[in-house]
C-alpha positions in Angstrom: -2.7 4.0 -85.3 -3.1 6.9 -82.9 -4.5 4.6 -80.2 -1.6 2.3 -80.7 0.9 5.1 -80.3 -0.9 6.3 -77.2 -0.9 2.8 -75.7 2.9 2.4 -76.4 3.7 5.7 -74.9 1.7 4.8 -71.7 3.4 1.4 -71.5 6.8 3.0 -71.8 5.9 5.6 -69.2 4.9 2.8 -66.8 7.4 0.1 -67.7 10.7 2.0 -67.9 10.5 3.5 -64.4 9.5 0.1 -62.9 12.5 -1.6 -64.6 15.0 1.1 -63.7 13.7 1.4 -60.1 13.8 -2.3 -59.6 17.5 -2.4 -60.6 18.3 0.7 -58.5 16.3 -0.5 -55.5 17.9 -4.0 -55.7 21.4 -2.5 -55.7 20.4 -0.2 -52.9 19.0 -3.1 -50.8 22.2 -5.1 -51.3 24.3 -2.1 -50.3 22.2 -1.5 -47.2 22.4 -5.3 -46.5 26.2 -5.2 -46.7 26.4 -2.3 -44.3 24.1 -4.1 -41.8 26.1 -7.4 -42.1 29.4 -5.4 -41.6 27.9 -3.8 -38.5 26.7 -7.2 -37.2 30.2 -8.6 -37.5 31.7 -5.5 -35.8 29.2 -5.7 -32.9 30.0 -9.3 -32.3 33.7 -8.7 -32.5 33.4 -5.8 -30.1 31.7 -8.2 -27.6 34.4 -10.9 -28.1 37.2 -8.4 -27.5 35.4 -7.2 -24.3 35.0 -10.8 -23.1 38.6 -11.7 -23.6 39.8 -8.4 -22.2 37.8 -9.0 -19.0 39.2 -12.5 -18.6 42.8 -11.3 -19.0 42.3 -8.4 -16.6 41.0 -10.8 -13.9 43.8 -13.2 -14.4 46.4 -10.4 -14.3 44.7 -9.2 -11.0 45.0 -12.8 -9.6 48.7 -13.1 -10.5 49.4 -9.6 -9.1 47.8 -10.7 -5.8 49.9 -13.9 -5.9 46.7 -16.0 -5.9 48.4 -18.8 -7.8 47.7 -22.0 -5.8 44.7 -24.0 -4.7 44.7 -23.0 -1.1 41.6 -21.8 0.7 42.5 -18.1 0.3 43.4 -18.5 -3.4 40.2 -20.4 -4.2 38.2 -17.8 -2.3 39.8 -15.1 -4.4 39.0 -17.0 -7.6 35.4 -17.2 -6.7 35.3 -13.5 -5.7 36.8 -12.4 -9.0 34.5 -14.6 -11.0 31.5 -13.3 -9.0 32.3 -9.7 -9.9 32.8 -10.5 -13.6 30.3 -9.9 -16.4 31.4 -12.6 -18.8 33.8 -14.9 -16.8 32.1 -18.1 -15.6 35.0 -19.7 -13.7 38.6 -18.8 -12.7 41.1 -21.5 -11.7 44.5 -23.1 -12.0 45.8 -25.7 -14.5 49.0 -27.7 -14.7 51.2 -28.1 -17.8 49.2 -31.1 -18.9 46.0 -29.1 -19.0 44.5 -30.6 -16.0 42.3 -28.3 -14.0 43.7 -28.4 -10.5 41.1 -26.2 -8.9 38.5 -23.6 -10.0 35.8 -21.5 -8.6 32.9 -21.5 -8.5 32.9 -25.3 -8.4 29.6 -25.5 -10.2 31.3 -24.5 -13.4 33.2 -27.8 -13.5 30.5 -29.7 -15.4 32.7 -29.9 -18.4 35.5 -30.1 -19.3 37.9 -31.0 -16.5 40.9 -31.1 -18.9 42.3 -28.3 -21.0 44.8 -28.5 -23.8 48.4 -29.2 -22.7 50.9 -26.3 -22.8 54.5 -26.6 -24.0 57.3 -24.5 -22.4 57.6 -22.5 -25.6 53.9 -21.5 -25.7 53.0 -17.8 -25.3 52.3 -16.6 -21.8 48.7 -15.7 -22.9 46.7 -18.3 -24.8 43.1 -18.4 -26.1 41.4 -21.7 -26.7 38.1 -23.4 -27.5 36.7 -26.3 -25.5 34.2 -28.7 -27.0 31.6 -30.7 -25.1 28.0 -31.7 -25.3 27.8 -30.0 -28.7 28.7 -26.6 -27.3 31.8 -24.4 -27.6 33.3 -22.7 -24.6 36.2 -20.2 -24.8 39.0 -20.0 -22.3 41.9 -17.7 -21.8 45.1 -18.7 -19.9 47.9 -16.7 -18.3 51.3 -18.3 -17.4 52.3 -17.9 -13.7 55.3 -20.3 -13.8 56.8 -22.9 -16.1 54.3 -25.5 -14.8 51.1 -23.7 -14.1 48.6 -21.4 -15.7 45.7 -19.4 -14.4 42.6 -20.0 -16.5 39.3 -18.1 -17.1 36.4 -19.9 -18.7 33.6 -17.8 -20.3 29.9 -18.3 -20.3 28.7 -20.3 -23.3 26.2 -17.6 -24.2 28.6 -14.7 -23.8 28.5 -13.9 -27.5 24.7 -14.0 -27.7 24.3 -10.5 -29.1 21.2 -9.1 -31.0 23.5 -7.9 -33.7 21.4 -7.4 -36.8 18.1 -5.9 -38.1 14.9 -7.8 -37.8 14.8 -8.7 -41.5 18.1 -10.6 -41.1 17.0 -12.4 -37.9 16.0 -15.6 -39.7 18.2 -15.1 -42.7 21.7 -14.6 -41.4 24.6 -16.5 -39.6 27.4 -15.3 -37.3 30.6 -17.3 -37.0 33.5 -16.4 -34.7 36.9 -18.1 -35.3 40.2 -18.1 -33.6 43.4 -17.8 -35.5 43.9 -21.6 -35.7 40.4 -22.0 -37.3 38.7 -23.1 -34.1 35.1 -22.2 -34.0 34.0 -20.2 -30.9 30.5 -19.5 -32.2 28.3 -20.5 -35.1 24.7 -19.4 -34.9 22.2 -22.1 -36.0 19.0 -21.5 -38.0 17.0 -22.5 -41.0 19.1 -20.4 -43.3 22.6 -21.2 -44.5 24.8 -19.3 -46.8 25.7 -22.5 -48.7 22.1 -22.6 -50.0 22.3 -19.1 -51.5 25.3 -18.6 -53.8 24.9 -14.8 -53.9 24.7 -14.4 -50.1 26.2 -11.3 -48.5 29.4 -12.1 -46.5 31.2 -9.5 -44.4 34.2 -10.0 -42.1 35.6 -8.2 -39.1 39.1 -9.0 -37.7 40.4 -8.0 -34.3 43.7 -6.1 -34.1 44.1 -7.0 -30.5 43.4 -10.7 -30.3 43.5 -13.6 -32.8 39.8 -13.4 -33.5 37.8 -13.1 -36.7 34.0 -12.7 -37.1 32.2 -13.6 -40.3 28.6 -12.4 -40.8 26.6 -13.9 -43.6 23.2 -12.7 -44.7 20.6 -13.4 -47.3 20.8 -11.1 -50.4 17.1 -11.9 -51.1 16.1 -10.7 -47.6 18.1 -7.5 -48.2 16.5 -6.9 -51.5 13.0 -7.6 -50.0 13.5 -4.6 -47.7 12.9 -2.4 -50.8 9.5 -4.1 -51.4 7.4 -1.1 -50.0 9.3 1.3 -52.3 8.9 -1.1 -55.2 5.1 -1.0 -54.5 5.1 2.8 -54.4 7.0 3.0 -57.7 4.7 0.4 -59.2 1.6 2.4 -58.2 3.1 5.8 -59.3 4.4 4.4 -62.6 1.1 2.7 -63.3 -0.8 6.0 -62.5 1.8 7.9 -64.7 1.1 5.5 -67.5 -2.6 6.0 -67.1 -2.1 9.7 -66.9 0.0 9.7 -70.1 -2.7 7.6 -71.9 -5.4 10.0 -70.7 -3.4 13.2 -71.6 -2.6 11.9 -75.0 -6.3 11.0 -75.6 -7.2 14.5 -74.3 -4.6 16.2 -76.6 -5.9 14.2 -79.5 -9.5 15.2 -78.7 -8.5 18.7 -77.9 -6.7 19.0 -81.3 -9.8 17.9 -83.0 -11.9 20.2 -80.7 -9.4 23.0 -81.3 -9.9 22.7 -85.0 -13.6 23.0 -84.5 -13.2 25.9 -82.1 -10.9 27.7 -84.6 -13.5 27.2 -87.3 -16.2 28.6 -85.0 -14.1 31.8 -84.5 -13.6 32.0 -88.2 -17.4 31.5 -88.8 -18.2 34.1 -86.1 -20.4 31.7 -84.2 -19.9 33.7 -80.9 -22.7 36.1 -80.1 -23.2 38.7 -77.4 -25.7 38.2 -74.6 -26.7 41.2 -72.6 -27.2 41.3 -68.8 -29.0 44.5 -67.8 -27.6 46.7 -65.0 -30.3 48.4 -62.9 -30.6 51.4 -60.7 -31.7 49.9 -57.3 -33.6 53.0 -56.3 -35.5 53.8 -59.5 -35.6 50.4 -61.1 -34.4 51.9 -64.4 -32.0 50.1 -66.7 -28.6 51.9 -66.6 -27.0 49.7 -69.3 -25.7 46.2 -69.5 -22.7 43.9 -69.4 -21.9 42.0 -72.6 -21.3 38.3 -72.1 -20.4 35.7 -74.7 -22.3 32.6 -76.0 -21.2 30.1 -78.6 -24.1 29.4 -80.9 -23.2 26.5 -83.2 -24.3 26.2 -86.8 -27.0 23.7 -85.7 -28.4 26.3 -83.3 -27.2 24.6 -80.0 -25.7 26.9 -77.4 -22.4 26.1 -75.6 -22.1 27.6 -72.1 -19.1 29.9 -71.7 -17.5 27.7 -68.9 -16.9 25.0 -71.5 -14.9 27.1 -74.0 -13.6 30.3 -72.3 -10.5 28.6 -70.7 -9.5 27.2 -74.1 -10.1 30.5 -75.8 -8.0 32.3 -73.2 -5.2 29.7 -73.3 -5.0 29.8 -77.1 -5.3 33.6 -77.5 -8.5 33.3 -79.6 -10.3 35.3 -76.9 -8.9 38.4 -78.6 -10.7 37.5 -81.9 -13.9 36.7 -80.0 -13.8 40.0 -78.1 -13.3 41.9 -81.3 -16.3 40.1 -82.9 -18.5 40.8 -79.9 -17.7 44.5 -79.9 -18.5 44.7 -83.6 -21.9 42.9 -83.0 -22.8 45.2 -80.1 -22.6 48.0 -82.6 -25.0 46.1 -85.0 -27.4 45.3 -82.1 -27.4 48.5 -80.0 -26.0 51.5 -81.9 -29.5 52.9 -82.8 -31.0 52.8 -79.4 -27.9 53.9 -77.6 -27.7 56.9 -79.9 -31.2 57.9 -78.7 -30.4 57.2 -75.0 -26.9 58.6 -74.2 -27.3 57.7 -70.5 -27.1 53.9 -71.3 -23.8 52.1 -70.6 -22.2 49.1 -72.4 -19.6 47.0 -70.5 -17.1 44.9 -72.4 -15.0 42.3 -70.6 -11.2 42.3 -71.3 -8.8 39.6 -70.2 -5.2 40.0 -69.1 -4.1 39.2 -72.6 -5.6 42.4 -73.9 -3.1 44.4 -71.8 0.0 42.9 -73.3 0.1 45.5 -76.1 -1.7 48.5 -77.5 -3.8 46.6 -80.1 -7.0 46.9 -78.0 -6.9 50.7 -78.3 -6.9 50.6 -82.1 -9.8 48.0 -82.0 -11.9 50.2 -79.7 -11.4 53.3 -81.9 -12.0 51.4 -85.1 -15.2 49.7 -83.9 -16.8 52.4 -81.8 -15.6 55.6 -83.5 -18.6 57.1 -85.3 -20.6 54.0 -84.5 -23.6 55.5 -82.7 -22.3 54.2 -79.4 -20.2 57.0 -77.9 -16.9 56.4 -76.0 -18.4 57.8 -72.8 -21.1 55.1 -73.0 -18.5 52.4 -72.9 -17.0 50.6 -69.8 -14.3 48.1 -70.1 -14.0 45.5 -67.3 -10.6 44.3 -66.2 -10.8 40.9 -64.5 -8.7 39.7 -61.5 -8.9 36.1 -62.6 -5.6 36.1 -64.4 -2.6 38.3 -63.3 -1.6 41.3 -65.5 2.0 40.7 -66.6 3.1 44.4 -66.8 1.3 46.7 -64.4 2.9 49.8 -65.9 1.8 48.9 -69.4 -1.6 48.0 -68.2 -1.9 51.4 -66.4 -0.9 53.2 -69.6 -3.5 51.3 -71.7 -6.2 52.0 -69.1 -5.2 55.7 -69.1 -5.6 55.8 -72.9 -9.0 54.1 -72.7 -10.1 56.7 -70.2 -8.7 59.5 -72.4 -11.1 58.4 -75.1 -13.9 59.0 -72.6 -14.7 55.4 -71.6 -14.7 54.1 -68.1 -12.7 51.2 -66.7 -14.1 48.8 -64.0 -12.2 46.3 -61.9 -14.2 43.0 -62.0 -14.1 40.1 -59.4 -12.7 42.4 -56.8 -11.2 40.5 -53.9 -11.3 37.1 -55.6 -8.3 37.2 -57.9 -4.6 38.0 -58.1 -4.4 41.8 -57.9 -6.5 42.7 -54.9 -6.0 46.2 -53.5 -2.8 46.6 -55.5 -4.9 46.8 -58.7 -7.1 49.5 -57.1 -4.0 51.4 -56.2 -2.0 51.1 -59.4 -4.5 50.8 -62.3 -6.6 53.9 -61.7 -9.9 52.3 -62.4 -13.2 54.2 -62.2 -15.6 51.5 -60.9 -15.3 48.4 -58.8 -17.6 45.4 -59.2 -18.4 43.3 -56.1 -18.2 39.6 -57.0 -21.1 37.3 -56.7 -19.1 35.1 -54.3 -19.6 37.8 -51.6 -23.1 38.8 -52.6 -24.3 35.2 -52.2 -23.7 35.1 -48.5 -25.2 38.4 -47.5 -27.4 37.7 -44.5 -25.9 34.2 -43.9 -22.2 34.8 -43.5 -20.9 37.7 -41.4 -17.5 37.7 -43.0 -18.8 38.0 -46.6 -21.3 40.7 -45.5 -18.4 42.6 -43.8 -16.3 42.4 -47.0 -19.2 43.8 -49.0 -19.7 46.7 -46.6 -15.9 47.4 -46.5 -15.7 47.4 -50.3 -18.6 49.9 -50.5 -16.9 52.1 -47.9 -13.6 51.9 -49.7 -15.2 52.8 -53.1 -16.9 55.8 -51.5 -13.6 57.0 -49.9 -11.7 56.6 -53.3 -14.5 58.3 -55.3 -15.2 55.1 -57.3 -18.5 53.9 -58.7 -19.7 50.5 -57.5 -21.8 47.7 -59.1 -22.9 44.5 -57.3 -22.9 41.3 -59.4 -25.0 38.2 -59.0 -27.8 39.6 -56.9 -30.4 36.9 -56.6 -32.6 37.6 -53.6 -34.7 40.5 -52.2 -32.7 40.4 -49.0 -29.5 40.9 -50.8 -31.0 43.7 -52.8 -32.3 45.5 -49.6 -28.9 45.2 -47.8 -27.1 46.7 -50.8 -29.5 49.6 -50.9 -29.0 50.1 -47.1 -25.2 50.4 -47.5 -25.5 52.8 -50.5 -25.0 50.6 -53.6 -26.9 52.2 -56.4 -26.5 49.8 -59.3 -26.6 46.0 -59.6 -27.1 43.2 -62.0 -28.3 39.6 -61.3 -31.0 37.0 -61.8 -33.3 38.9 -59.4 -33.7 41.3 -62.3 -32.8 39.4 -65.4 -30.4 36.7 -66.7 -28.2 37.4 -69.7 -30.5 37.7 -72.7 -30.1 37.8 -76.5 -30.0 41.2 -78.2 -33.7 41.1 -79.2 -34.9 40.6 -75.6 -32.5 43.3 -74.3 -33.7 45.9 -76.8 -37.3 45.1 -76.0 -36.6 45.8 -72.3 -35.0 49.1 -73.3 -37.9 50.1 -75.5 -40.3 49.4 -72.6 -38.2 51.5 -70.4 -38.5 49.3 -67.2 -37.5 45.8 -66.1 -39.9 43.0 -65.7 -39.3 43.2 -61.9 -38.5 46.6 -60.4 -36.0 46.9 -57.6 -38.7 47.7 -55.0 -40.7 44.6 -55.8 -38.0 42.3 -57.1 -38.0 38.6 -56.0 -35.9 35.6 -57.0 -36.7 34.1 -60.3 -37.2 30.4 -59.8 -37.1 29.6 -63.5 -33.8 31.3 -64.1 -30.8 29.0 -64.6 -27.8 29.3 -62.2 -25.2 31.8 -63.4 -21.9 30.5 -64.9 -18.9 31.6 -62.9 -16.9 31.9 -66.2 -19.7 34.0 -67.8 -17.5 36.7 -69.3 -15.6 37.4 -72.5 
């Protein structure tokens, strides 16, 4: 049933956007197609008006210059005017019967030699279409007297305008009509609007001359312009559906895992591991940092990186931290009572600084426990931002008032940076493993380490280096004045029994002056904190 619901949700997430986008994109494609068709018609109409306007201008010039016969001078003038024109092919003189008396240039007389007859009542300006050899040729005439007219004939290709976008080139048709229905131009091609009932049709009509342009275009071609967007939507919608399916499966699994995790907290399956902190100059153990491990009922161990993000997100980290503090008392109280110089560091998250509850927990657990407050250090991590710096500063101040120290962990890698150093009033800074790793190999990281050491000295703060793994790193830290460190070069985090044995012996397995990398030690977990 759950799988079915998940599959239905994924299908809806993928299918609905595809259906909606297909409708929207189709409408948008048609709208864009209508705009293009309208612009095609207007561009052709603009050319037609320019053609006729030029013809009338030349004829008016000829009449003005009294070039209204077929004498040598008049014919020379006709030829000169036609030669200067952009669209006019021939200028000449016709009689009332429509017979071309003369025209220049003579090469334009191929067809036709006779134009429509004119009645005395016809307008002084007339536009006509001549047919011949399957072509249409437009003419414009201008009356000069009751029996004669000047005529201008236009080139047959004068309206050959690249008027539309490329996707309409083979799926559109342009038609130019005169007022009486005569066809001046009809583009030919494989596509015809009669074959597509839903074709786009746009019309442009001249306000100056009796001309109308009709642009027809394929609606299918217009809709196809949205194909790339359809493909993108299809991919995104499909990926969204897959993501929804995966997220639902994850949520279902997490719900089950969450129940198991909650039971683990209730059963107190989380135990402290202790990573010793050493004095680099004497090799003595100064104390430890408390880290968390999940030991299941069957004895298997779960690395912290696999559960800490969930614990922090759900708020269960507060219960886990409280349990860890209580177990440190069970593990270490006796030996810490005998060795008051030993320190115990507990990690706190940003969530612990949302209220004052952590203060009550510290006093309840460690008051009269055998571990004195001045043996405690609480580490504030930069991995998650503190919501209220003023409240956080007040909580830190109360922790310090008990006698405990406060350290700023992950310095330089998180959200607070130097602002936390300035505003929180911590006692110790911890140099993150990220910078320690590159000592001797990366100048920038080494410079950051040196700068943090100098800054701590100037501010009067203690300093601890984390994640020390090589002798070279250790020697550099000693040279710049770092006195305390922890890392696999000394010891990985160990169970309470092993840590107590190290304390009883009074020295680490490898002292600082002879330490070398431990090949058998596993790589540290970046989320190794609680």
